[in-house]
N, C-alpha and C positions, 0 to 999 in steps of 0.2 A: 574757443570763446568760454574765458571763463564764465560762473554763473552763477551768483550769488541769491544764494534763496532764501524766502523770507524766513523759515527753518532754520538756517545754519544760522542767520541774525538773530534771532530767537539765543539760537545757545548760546553764542555771542554773548547777549546783552543778559543774559537769566546768570550766566557766570560770571559774571559782571555782577551783581546783585547778590552772591552770598548763594547761590547755587551753587556744593559741589556735584561736578560737572565730571566723569571722565570715562573715556573706551566711548565716545557717544558717535562715533563714524556709522553705526548701521543701525537700527533699531532692531534688535530681537523681543523676541516674544515674555521671554523674564526680565526684561534690561529693564534695571532700576532708575533707572535715567525717565524712565517715559510712565512708569508704572506711579510716580511720581504724583499727588492728587495735583500738588500747584504747579506743579511742571504742561501735568495736561489745560490746566485753568490758563494760561499763560499762552497755548495757544492756540485755545478755543478764543477765549479774547481777541488773538489776531486774525485770525481763520475771520471772525464776525466781520472784526473792521475790516477788513480784505476784499466783502465779499458785498456788503451795503457801498464800502464807494468804488469797487469798479462796476457793479449795476450800477452808478451815481454817474460816472465818468462816461465807460461804456452804452450809456441808454443808447436806445434810436436804432438797434442793432450796429454800431460800432466794430469796422472790420480789422480784423493781425490784419498787421503787412504780410503784404507778398512779392516776391524778389523775382528777378529778370531768371529766363534758365541759362546762362552766362554765372550767376550764383549759383547752382548747384551743385554740394558740399560734393570733394572725387568718393569719401566714405563717408557710410551714412550707418555709427554700428548699429546690428541690432542687438537691440539690449535686450534684458530677461532671456526667457524661456527663445529657446534654438528654433527647439521640437521639442511639442509638446511629447511625441511616440501613445504608445496604445494603438491596440485591433484598425481603432475605429478611424483616428489620425491617420494612421499606415494607408488602412485599405480607398481612407478616401489624398490622399497622396494620390494613390498607386491610377489611383481612375482620375486625375484632373482635378477632383472635385466634384467629379458629372454630376454626385447622387446629394452633394454640401446638401442641405437646408437652411436660411434662414428664415424660426421662424417670430412672426410680433406678437402678442400675444398679453396677456392681463387686462389692465382697463380699458378697450378695446369695443368698435360694434364691430369692428368686422377683424377679426385673427389671419394675420398673414399667415402661409408656405409658400416659399420660395426661390426656387436655385440658382443657382451661383448664374447659371446663363441668362435667367427670366433678370436678375438684379443689370446683369451686365449687359443689357437690351431698353434700362431707364432713360432717362434722362441724369446724365450725370455733370461734378460739373470735375474741372484742376486747378488744382492752385500751385502753387510755389513758395513754402511756407518754413517758416523757423523753429525747429521741434526741440526747446530746452529740456532737457535735462536734470532733473534732481541730488545726481554724483554728480556737477560741472561743469557736462558740455551741451554742445549746442551742435547743432548740423537741417543745414537746408537741403527738403527735397521737393520733387514734387509728384503729386498725387489725384488722381483721377476716379473720384465715384459718387456717389449716386446719395443727396445728402438727406439724412437723417428725418426733419423735416415729411421729406414727399412721402416717405415710409408711413411716415404717424399719421398724413392728411390720411392715405387711402386707407391705415386700419378706422379710422375714427377716435381720437382722440376724447375718453366719456370724460368731464371735467373736472369730477374728483384729482382724475393725477396730479402727479405735482413730480415725478419721475422718471426717467428713463435709466430702466440697469441693462447690463450687455455682459449677458452670461458668455464665456468664452470653458472654448475644448483644454484649454492650458490648468489641468492638474498640477500642481508643486507641492511633491514629494516629499521634501529637505534637502533633494539632489543639486544641491548651487550647481552645478553645469546646468539645470532647467528654471538655472534662477530664485530657487526655493530652499536659500540657506535659512529663512528665518525662521519658518513655519513654515506644516506641508497648508493643503489649500486650496478649494478650485479658486483661479482670476476671476473675477468680475470688477466692476469698475456699475461707475450710474452722473446722473450728470442734472437739472434742473429741469423740466421741460421747456424754460428758456432761451438755454443751453443747447440743449437739443434743436428746434426749432433755425440756430444760427447760422445762416446762408454757408456758412465758411464748414458747420459741423457737417460731417457727411462718411459712410460707414462705405472708405478705400477699396476697390479692388484691383487697383493699378498704382506702381509705386517707376518715375523717371519713366514713361512712356511703355512701359514691358509692366503687365500681370504680373501680381505680388507675388516672390517668395513666402519660402514656409519659414525665414531665420524675418521676413519683417512682418507675419502673418497671416498669410495666406489658409483659405480667402478670405480674409475679410476682417478688416480691421476699424476701430473708434478710430476719426479725425475730428478733435473739439479744439481746434486751433491756440482759443487764448487761455489753454488752458497748458497747467507742464505734462510732460509727458509721460510718466507712469498712468494717467490719467488715455491714455492714446489706447486700450485695451489690442490687444490683438486675437485670431481664432475665434473672431464673433460666431458663436450659433443666436442665439437667443434674442430679442429687445422684451420686455416686457415693460407694463408701464407699471406704476403699482402708484398710492398715495401717501407710502412709507418705504425707510427703507430698517426698521427694528426688524421684522422678519428675516430680515436676510442674510443667512451666512451668518457675522458674525454682527453685523447690524449696524458698520457707522459706513455703511453705502460702497466698497471699496476691498479688496486683497490689503491694499498699504492699508491705507485710512484702517483696516479689522486691527496694524499692527500697528497705530498710533499716526501716521501721513495726516494732511490735511484733508479733509473731502473738498474743498473747491480748492482749488493748486491755481488759480490768477494769478496768469503773469503777463 
């Protein structure tokens, strides 16, 4: 299924308004297009409009569409990093993630440190949803995991916190096969607490009825079903609650956002 994203539509619209847009199929660190302040303002205005309009339309906890088992795609592309590499992750795979820990900390009253076994024993949710990638492909998969809102409730989020930041084991080192062609850096993502507490936002540990495989983000990946695929962070190790994004990594709230993508990727 072809997906025309807001970013692609904006690029087309900007081209029609006289901006010189050449060779913009990928976002590169030194890309002349995304570096133009005028183009960045266009994207910022569009993102702000999308966020406010979707908040209005989906107020009251509106759900992303869920599908039947018969709708599950026969092939679900394992996009981005397929294997984080490094001795720590290699050891984790070899021991079936027995010592992998998820930390929930930052602006919380009771920091958590949970094993994968403990997370799998928590109340879980199973949902069949469509994954829409910014590259233009879609697939339907079944995900099972613990609602992020449940973890946040257990940790006791402090009133000043505004964002949940998902830190990953996925260190992109400029290697195309690891998804790091654009620039090296640690993969991370962030979402507003309103989205983190949505019932369909889960930390998935199973896909299509089986434990999550490495290519799809084992042992834990984020599913935030009302946003685009790059928000679905894989290999999650830590959830940090914070009141600001400016001091983290590139300061824009995510690996791709630091390189020009929209922070709020609602669909």
